[in-house]
C-alpha positions in Angstrom: 12.3 8.9 -36.5 10.7 6.3 -38.7 10.1 4.0 -35.7 8.5 6.9 -33.9 6.3 7.7 -36.9 5.3 4.1 -37.1 4.5 4.1 -33.4 2.4 7.2 -33.9 0.5 5.7 -36.9 -0.1 2.5 -35.0 -1.4 4.5 -32.0 -3.8 6.3 -34.4 -5.1 3.1 -35.9 -5.5 1.6 -32.5 -7.5 4.6 -31.3 -9.6 4.7 -34.4 -10.4 1.0 -34.2 -11.4 1.4 -30.5 -13.6 4.4 -31.3 -15.8 2.3 -33.5 -15.9 -1.1 -31.7 -15.9 -0.1 -28.0 -18.9 -1.7 -26.1 -19.7 -1.3 -22.4 -17.9 -4.6 -21.7 -14.7 -3.8 -23.7 -14.5 -0.2 -22.3 -15.4 -0.7 -18.6 -14.8 -4.3 -17.8 -12.3 -6.1 -20.0 -10.4 -2.9 -20.9 -6.8 -2.8 -21.9 -6.5 1.0 -21.5 -4.2 1.6 -18.5 -6.4 4.6 -17.3 -9.4 2.4 -17.0 -7.4 -0.4 -15.3 -6.1 2.1 -12.8 -9.8 3.0 -12.0 -10.7 -0.6 -11.6 -7.8 -1.1 -9.1 -8.8 2.0 -7.2 -12.5 1.1 -6.9 -11.7 -2.5 -5.9 -9.1 -1.2 -3.4 -11.6 1.2 -1.9 -14.2 -1.6 -1.5 -11.6 -3.9 0.2 -10.6 -1.0 2.4 -14.1 -0.5 3.6 -14.3 -4.2 4.5 -10.9 -4.1 6.2 -11.6 -1.0 8.3 -15.1 -2.3 9.2 -13.4 -5.5 10.6 -11.0 -3.4 12.7 -13.9 -1.4 14.2 -15.6 -4.7 15.2 -12.6 -6.1 17.1 -11.8 -2.7 18.6 -15.3 -2.7 20.1 -14.6 -6.1 21.5 -11.4 -4.9 23.1 -12.9 -1.8 24.6 -16.1 -3.5 25.9 -15.3 -7.2 26.3 -18.3 -9.5 27.0 -20.7 -6.7 26.1 -23.6 -7.6 23.8 -23.8 -5.7 20.6 -26.6 -6.3 18.1 -24.3 -5.4 15.2 -22.1 -8.3 16.1 -25.0 -10.7 15.8 -26.2 -9.1 12.5 -22.7 -9.2 10.9 -21.2 -12.4 12.4 -24.3 -14.6 12.9 -25.4 -16.7 15.9 -22.4 -19.1 15.6 -19.7 -16.4 16.0 -21.7 -13.9 18.1 -24.3 -15.7 20.1 -26.6 -13.1 21.8 -24.4 -10.4 20.4 -21.2 -11.4 22.3 -18.2 -12.0 20.0 -16.7 -15.5 20.2 -12.9 -15.7 20.6 -12.4 -17.7 17.3 -13.9 -15.0 15.2 -11.9 -12.3 17.0 -8.7 -14.0 15.8 -10.2 -14.4 12.3 -11.1 -10.7 12.1 -7.6 -9.7 13.1 -6.1 -12.0 10.5 -8.3 -11.0 7.5 -8.1 -7.3 8.5 -4.3 -7.5 8.3 -4.3 -9.4 5.1 -6.8 -7.2 3.3 -5.1 -3.9 4.3 -1.5 -5.0 3.6 -2.1 -6.8 0.3 -5.4 -5.8 -1.2 -5.5 -2.1 -0.2 -2.0 -0.8 0.3 -0.2 -3.0 -2.3 -2.7 -3.5 -5.1 -4.9 -0.5 -4.4 -2.0 2.0 -4.1 0.6 0.6 -6.4 -1.9 -0.9 -8.9 -3.8 2.3 -9.3 -1.1 4.9 -9.6 1.5 2.8 -11.4 -1.1 2.0 -14.0 -2.4 5.6 -14.2 0.9 7.5 -14.2 3.7 5.4 -15.8 2.5 5.7 -19.4 1.3 9.3 -18.9 4.4 10.6 -17.2 7.0 8.9 -19.4 5.1 9.8 -22.6 3.8 6.4 -23.8 0.6 5.4 -25.5 -0.1 2.6 -23.0 1.6 -0.1 -21.0 4.0 -2.5 -22.8 1.3 -5.1 -22.7 -2.3 -4.0 -22.3 -3.6 -7.6 -22.3 -1.2 -8.7 -19.6 -2.2 -5.5 -17.6 -5.9 -6.5 -17.9 -5.1 -10.1 -16.8 -3.1 -8.8 -13.8 -6.2 -6.8 -12.6 -8.6 -9.7 -13.1 -6.3 -12.1 -11.1 -6.2 -9.4 -8.3 -10.0 -9.3 -8.5 -10.3 -13.1 -8.4 -7.9 -13.3 -5.4 -10.0 -10.7 -3.5 -13.2 -12.7 -4.2 -11.6 -16.0 -3.0 -10.4 -14.1 0.2 -13.9 -12.8 0.9 -15.4 -16.3 0.2 -13.2 -17.6 3.1 -15.4 -15.5 5.4 -18.4 -17.7 4.7 -17.0 -21.2 5.2 -18.5 -23.1 8.1 -15.5 -23.3 10.5 -14.7 -19.6 9.8 -11.9 -17.8 7.9 -8.1 -18.2 8.5 -7.2 -17.2 12.1 -3.5 -17.8 12.5 -2.7 -14.0 12.2 -1.9 -12.4 8.8 1.6 -13.9 9.1 0.0 -17.4 9.2 2.8 -19.0 11.2 2.9 -22.8 11.4 1.9 -25.0 13.2 -1.4 -23.2 13.6 -1.7 -22.7 9.8 -0.2 -26.1 8.9 -2.5 -28.4 10.9 -6.2 -28.3 9.8 -7.1 -29.7 13.2 -5.2 -27.1 15.2 -8.0 -24.4 15.6 -11.3 -23.9 13.7 -9.8 -21.3 11.5 -7.1 -23.7 10.2 -9.6 -25.6 8.1 -11.1 -24.6 4.7 -10.7 -20.9 5.5 -6.9 -21.3 5.7 -6.8 -23.2 2.4 -8.8 -20.4 0.7 -6.4 -17.9 2.2 -3.4 -19.7 0.6 -5.2 -20.1 -2.7 -6.1 -16.4 -2.7 -2.5 -15.3 -1.9 -1.1 -17.6 -4.7 -3.4 -15.9 -7.2 -2.6 -12.4 -5.8 1.2 -13.0 -6.2 0.7 -14.1 -9.8 -1.2 -10.8 -10.4 1.5 -8.7 -8.7 4.3 -10.4 -10.7 2.5 -9.7 -14.0 1.9 -6.1 -13.1 5.4 -5.6 -11.9 7.0 -7.0 -15.0 4.8 -4.8 -17.1 5.8 -1.7 -15.2 9.5 -2.4 -15.4 9.4 -3.1 -19.2 7.3 0.0 -19.8 9.6 2.3 -17.9 12.7 0.9 -19.6 11.5 0.7 -23.2 8.6 3.2 -23.8 10.0 6.6 -22.7 9.4 9.4 -25.1 12.2 11.2 -26.9 14.3 13.2 -24.4 12.9 11.4 -21.3 16.2 10.2 -19.9 16.2 8.3 -16.6 17.4 11.5 -14.8 14.4 13.4 -16.2 11.8 10.9 -14.8 9.5 12.2 -12.1 10.2 10.7 -8.7 6.8 9.0 -8.9 8.1 6.9 -11.8 11.3 6.1 -10.0 9.5 4.8 -7.0 7.0 2.7 -9.0 9.9 1.3 -11.0 12.0 0.3 -8.0 8.8 -1.0 -6.2 8.2 -3.3 -9.1 11.8 -4.6 -9.0 11.4 -5.4 -5.2 8.2 -7.2 -5.9 9.7 -9.4 -8.7 12.5 -10.3 -6.3 10.6 -11.0 -3.1 7.0 -12.1 -4.0 8.1 -15.5 -5.4 9.6 -16.3 -2.0 6.2 -16.0 -0.4 4.7 -18.1 -3.2 7.1 -20.9 -2.4 6.3 -20.6 1.3 2.5 -20.8 0.5 3.0 -23.8 -1.8 5.1 -25.7 0.8 2.5 -24.9 3.4 -0.2 -26.4 1.1 1.9 -29.5 0.8 2.2 -29.7 4.6 -1.5 -29.3 5.0 -2.7 -31.6 2.3 0.0 -34.0 1.3 1.6 -35.1 4.5 5.0 -33.5 4.1 6.8 -31.8 7.0 8.6 -28.8 5.7 7.5 -26.7 8.6 6.4 -29.3 11.2 8.4 -31.4 13.7 7.5 -33.4 16.8 3.9 -32.2 17.3 1.4 -33.3 19.9 -2.3 -32.5 19.8 -4.6 -33.5 22.7 -2.0 -36.2 23.7 -1.8 -37.7 20.2 1.7 -37.8 18.6 1.6 -36.7 15.0 4.0 -38.3 12.5 5.9 -35.3 11.5 9.7 -34.9 11.8 12.5 -32.9 10.4 10.7 -29.6 9.5 11.0 -26.2 11.2 8.4 -23.5 11.7 11.4 -21.0 11.8 12.1 -21.8 8.1 8.6 -20.5 7.3 9.3 -17.3 9.3 12.5 -16.8 7.1 10.5 -17.3 3.9 7.6 -15.2 5.0 9.6 -12.2 6.2 11.9 -12.3 3.2 8.8 -11.0 1.4 7.2 -9.4 4.5 9.9 -6.8 5.1 10.4 -5.7 1.5 6.5 -5.7 1.4 6.7 -2.7 3.8 8.6 -0.8 1.2 6.5 -2.1 -1.7 3.7 -0.4 0.2 5.5 2.9 1.3 7.7 3.7 -1.7 4.8 4.5 -4.1 3.3 6.7 -1.4 6.7 8.5 -1.1 6.8 9.1 -4.8 3.3 10.6 -4.9 4.1 12.8 -1.9 7.4 14.1 -3.5 5.5 15.0 -6.7 2.6 16.7 -4.8 4.9 18.6 -2.5 7.0 20.1 -5.3 3.9 21.1 -7.2 2.2 22.7 -4.2 5.4 24.4 -2.8 5.9 25.9 -6.3 9.6 24.9 -5.8 11.9 22.3 -7.4 12.1 19.1 -5.2 15.1 19.4 -3.0 17.9 16.9 -3.7 16.4 15.1 -6.7 19.4 12.8 -7.2 19.7 12.1 -3.5 16.0 11.1 -3.5 16.7 8.6 -6.3 19.8 7.2 -4.5 17.8 6.9 -1.3 15.0 4.9 -3.1 17.7 2.6 -4.5 19.4 2.2 -1.1 16.0 1.4 0.6 15.3 -1.2 -2.1 18.7 -2.9 -1.6 18.6 -2.7 2.2 15.0 -3.9 2.4 16.1 -7.4 1.3 18.7 -7.8 4.1 16.7 -6.8 7.2 14.0 -9.4 7.5 15.6 -11.1 10.6 14.5 -8.2 12.9 11.1 -9.8 13.0 12.7 -13.0 14.4 14.9 -11.7 17.3 13.1 -13.9 19.9 12.7 -17.0 17.7 15.9 -18.5 19.1 18.2 -16.7 16.6 21.9 -16.8 17.2 22.8 -13.5 19.0 25.6 -12.8 16.5 23.1 -13.0 13.6 20.8 -10.8 15.7 23.5 -8.1 15.8 24.0 -8.3 12.0 20.2 -7.7 11.4 20.3 -4.9 14.0 23.0 -3.2 12.0 21.3 -3.5 8.6 18.0 -2.4 10.1 19.4 0.7 11.7 21.3 1.4 8.4 18.0 1.7 6.5 17.1 4.7 8.7 19.7 6.7 6.8 18.0 6.8 3.3 14.6 7.1 5.0 15.9 10.2 6.9 17.3 11.6 3.6 13.8 11.5 2.2 12.2 13.1 5.3 14.8 16.0 5.4 14.4 16.6 1.7 10.6 16.8 2.0 11.0 19.3 4.8 13.5 21.3 2.8 11.2 21.3 -0.2 8.5 22.9 2.0 11.0 25.4 3.5 10.2 29.0 2.2 8.0 27.6 -0.5 4.8 29.3 -1.7 2.7 26.6 -0.1 -0.8 25.8 -1.5 -2.7 24.0 1.3 -5.1 21.9 -0.7 -6.2 18.5 0.6 -3.5 16.6 -1.4 -0.8 18.8 0.1 -2.2 18.4 3.6 -2.2 14.6 3.3 1.3 14.7 1.9 2.5 16.7 5.0 0.5 14.4 7.2 2.4 11.4 5.6 5.8 13.0 6.4 4.6 13.5 10.0 3.4 9.9 10.5 6.4 8.5 8.7 8.8 10.3 11.1 6.8 9.5 14.2 6.4 5.8 13.3 10.0 5.6 12.0 11.5 6.7 15.3 9.9 3.8 17.2 11.4 1.5 14.6 14.8 2.3 16.0 13.7 0.6 19.3 12.2 -2.4 17.5 15.3 -2.8 15.2 17.6 -3.2 18.2 17.7 -6.9 19.2 18.1 -6.2 22.9 15.4 -3.5 23.2 13.0 -5.5 21.0 12.8 -8.3 23.6 10.8 -6.1 25.9 8.2 -4.9 23.5 8.0 -7.8 21.0 4.4 -8.8 20.2 2.9 -6.0 22.3 0.8 -3.1 21.2 4.0 -1.1 20.7 4.7 -3.1 17.6 1.1 -2.5 16.3 1.5 1.3 16.9 4.8 1.4 15.1 3.9 -0.4 11.9 0.4 1.1 11.6 1.9 4.6 11.7 5.0 4.0 9.6 3.4 1.8 7.0 -0.4 1.7 7.3 -1.3 5.4 8.0 1.6 6.8 6.0 0.7 4.7 2.9 -3.0 5.6 3.3 -2.2 9.3 3.5 0.0 8.9 0.3 -3.0 7.1 -1.3 -5.4 9.9 -0.3 -3.0 12.6 -1.4 -2.7 10.8 -4.8 -6.5 10.5 -5.2 -7.1 14.2 -4.4 -4.3 15.3 -6.8 -4.9 13.0 -9.7 -8.7 12.7 -9.5 -9.1 15.4 -12.2 -6.8 13.3 -14.5 -8.8 10.1 -13.8 -12.4 11.5 -14.0 -12.1 14.9 -15.6 -13.8 16.5 -12.5 -12.7 18.1 -9.2 -13.2 16.7 -5.7 -14.9 19.0 -3.3 -12.2 20.9 -1.4 -14.1 21.7 1.7 -15.1 18.0 2.2 -11.4 17.2 1.6 -10.4 19.5 4.5 -12.9 17.9 6.8 -11.7 14.5 5.8 -8.1 15.3 6.4 -8.4 17.0 9.8 -10.7 14.4 11.4 -8.6 11.6 9.9 -5.3 13.1 11.2 -6.6 13.7 14.7 -8.2 10.2 14.9 -5.2 8.4 13.4 -2.9 9.8 16.1 -5.7 9.3 18.7 -5.8 5.6 17.8 -2.1 4.7 17.5 -0.3 7.1 19.8 -1.7 5.7 23.0 -0.9 2.2 21.8 2.8 2.9 22.3 2.2 3.3 26.0 0.0 0.3 26.6 2.6 -1.7 24.6 5.4 -0.4 26.9 3.2 -1.4 29.8 3.3 -5.0 28.4 -0.1 -5.5 26.9 0.2 -8.3 24.4 -1.4 -8.1 20.9 -4.0 -10.5 19.5 -5.5 -11.1 22.9 -9.3 -11.4 22.6 -9.8 -9.8 26.0 -7.5 -8.5 28.7 -9.9 -8.8 31.6 -8.4 -12.1 32.8 -5.2 -10.3 33.8 -5.6 -7.9 36.8 -2.2 -6.5 35.7 -3.9 -4.9 32.7 -7.0 -3.5 34.4 -5.7 0.0 34.5 -5.2 0.0 30.8 -8.8 -0.7 29.9 -9.7 3.0 29.9 -7.0 3.6 27.3 -8.5 0.8 25.1 -11.9 2.6 25.3 -10.2 5.9 24.3 -8.5 4.2 21.3 -11.7 2.6 20.2 -13.6 5.9 20.4 -11.1 7.5 18.1 -11.2 4.5 15.8 -15.0 4.7 15.5 -15.1 8.5 14.9 -12.2 8.2 12.3 -13.9 5.2 10.6 -17.2 7.1 10.4 -15.6 10.1 8.8 -14.2 8.1 6.0 -17.8 8.2 4.8 -17.2 11.9 4.0 -14.4 10.8 1.6 -16.6 8.1 0.1 -19.4 10.5 -0.6 -17.0 13.1 -2.0 -15.3 10.5 -4.2 -18.4 8.8 -5.7 -20.5 12.0 -6.1 -17.7 14.0 -7.7 -17.3 11.3 -10.4 -20.7 12.3 -11.7 -21.4 15.8 -10.3 -18.0 17.3 -9.5 -16.9 20.6 -11.0 -15.5 20.0 -14.5 -11.7 20.1 -14.4 -9.4 22.2 -16.6 -6.5 20.5 -18.4 -3.8 21.4 -15.8 -5.6 22.4 -12.6 -2.5 22.4 -10.4 -0.2 24.2 -12.9 2.1 21.2 -12.9 5.1 20.5 -15.1 4.8 16.7 -15.8 3.6 15.2 -19.0 0.3 13.8 -17.8 -1.2 17.3 -17.7 -0.5 17.8 -21.4 -3.1 15.2 -22.4 -6.7 16.3 -23.1 -9.2 16.2 -20.2 -11.4 13.7 -22.3 -9.8 10.3 -22.2 -8.7 8.7 -25.5 -7.0 5.4 -25.8 -3.5 6.4 -26.7 -3.4 9.4 -24.4 -2.3 12.1 -26.9 -4.4 12.8 -30.0 -1.4 13.8 -32.2 2.3 13.2 -31.8 3.7 12.3 -28.3 5.4 15.4 -26.8 9.2 15.4 -26.5 10.9 16.2 -23.3 13.5 19.0 -22.9 13.9 19.5 -19.2 13.6 17.8 -15.8 10.2 17.4 -14.1 10.5 20.0 -11.3 11.0 23.3 -13.2 9.1 25.5 -10.7 9.8 29.2 -10.1 12.5 29.2 -12.8 14.0 32.7 -12.9 14.4 32.5 -16.7 10.7 32.3 -17.2 7.7 34.6 -16.5 5.4 31.9 -15.2 6.2 29.9 -12.1 6.1 26.5 -13.8 7.6 25.3 -17.1 6.2 22.0 -18.4 8.7 19.3 -19.5 7.8 19.6 -23.1 8.7 23.3 -23.4 11.9 23.6 -25.4 14.9 25.4 -23.9 15.3 29.2 -24.5 18.3 30.6 -26.3 21.2 30.5 -23.7 19.0 28.9 -20.9 21.0 26.6 -18.7 19.7 23.1 -17.8 19.0 23.2 -14.1 21.3 21.0 -12.0 19.3 18.9 -9.8 
């Protein structure tokens, strides 16, 4: 108890000291308060998302109407890359590369995990703040710096990196290979090195906070599923991100210092380059050892948010709490031994291909456990269809749809036919991109009152959800069929191949859906930024939820709780408990005389 009292006093001093000395800079810019850092991550992620989506709309227009002149191309890309409004092929590859990089790392990894891990870990486990507020601040500013460096690469003379977001050598390793292999590629690598440092600092902070700063009574089996997913995501990040850092550093050596880790027997324009002994396949192994766990680093936090929102808005306990935890742990373990399915046609030994096929199909089991448990949580629940709940249900839909096509891609013999076609793009955009974005939107709609003390406009939320849901399927569902027809990805135009002429109408359809869906994200942006200032004031617990974050006052204070930190007496999903008159019992409500602890 004395340690707790000491902690409480220290928290009080801390808060008191902040109350007097906070300036604009210490409160909003160099803040060490986890709630403010969460907002910084979110706003930065939204800005990067706008840029990433805008890039995708530009290259979709190029695919739908190749060789057409668009004034907007000339305005945004300049005379060099869009002479007379016609997109040059170099900048097409660059847009695809930077779009992928921004969306995977800067929006879905940092924007989603950085925002909600920072916001919810201390609030839901009953802690005053992160284990290290200073390290938390540094991790955000490194993320911000890496985003700035990545955007700077758009303005170098030869153009930004254009070897695809996977930056395979030799395109990325030889500065003379293509225009986008010059300074733009170097800035890409520098940006990613800074980003990885940011991610590692954040992840270590999350792990230590969850293990060491839980309030009294908050055992690991009383943690909300959100915290379990953030915790496991951080562990996957600590294991796999350093591997990408090593790949990036070795690539920098190959580019700048004459080594040949990834290069061997290269000819350019008849000239023999003096490289021998390296292997581009080694880079693929290093990249995908991060690249596949990265998929789960992106999707697991979304799964946690969706589990929490579904239980709250079904007014039911989450179905299979322990099975959900076991599935998260199983996904984390299996995610590190499936990377080879990205390399089935790289000349891999067929026996090794069958091993990776087995582990890849195995990961479908814990994923299916989660999907069935979400559906069973909804079954016969008293469903509240607010925007957060709709996005959560949408996430389950896209996760199942996208996951089913993964079974085809995970099979080494079936994959040969659709590898590097639009089928792959359709699969990973649905299962990872759209599902994670839906999880992020659901989290924003649900926890916005906690972040800003105001409510988002519900009707604008409904418009945002339905248009986005229709357009997301409108964009990515037809891609499965043009992929099965053999249309390769990353081609700047398909008009040179009469074989693909019949598919051009489908490309126009996809681009139309993309433009409409992209335009309607402005509804969300208007709702988000106007509600910060003019939204309806939130009550303390607007969703009648059971977790600890809703026991803190609406007005933010550094230290979260004004008095003593609440103790925890029950698990986080005590909804519709027959022993109580109300349909939700917060975690800090003590057990009644003779009340049984619910078995999850």
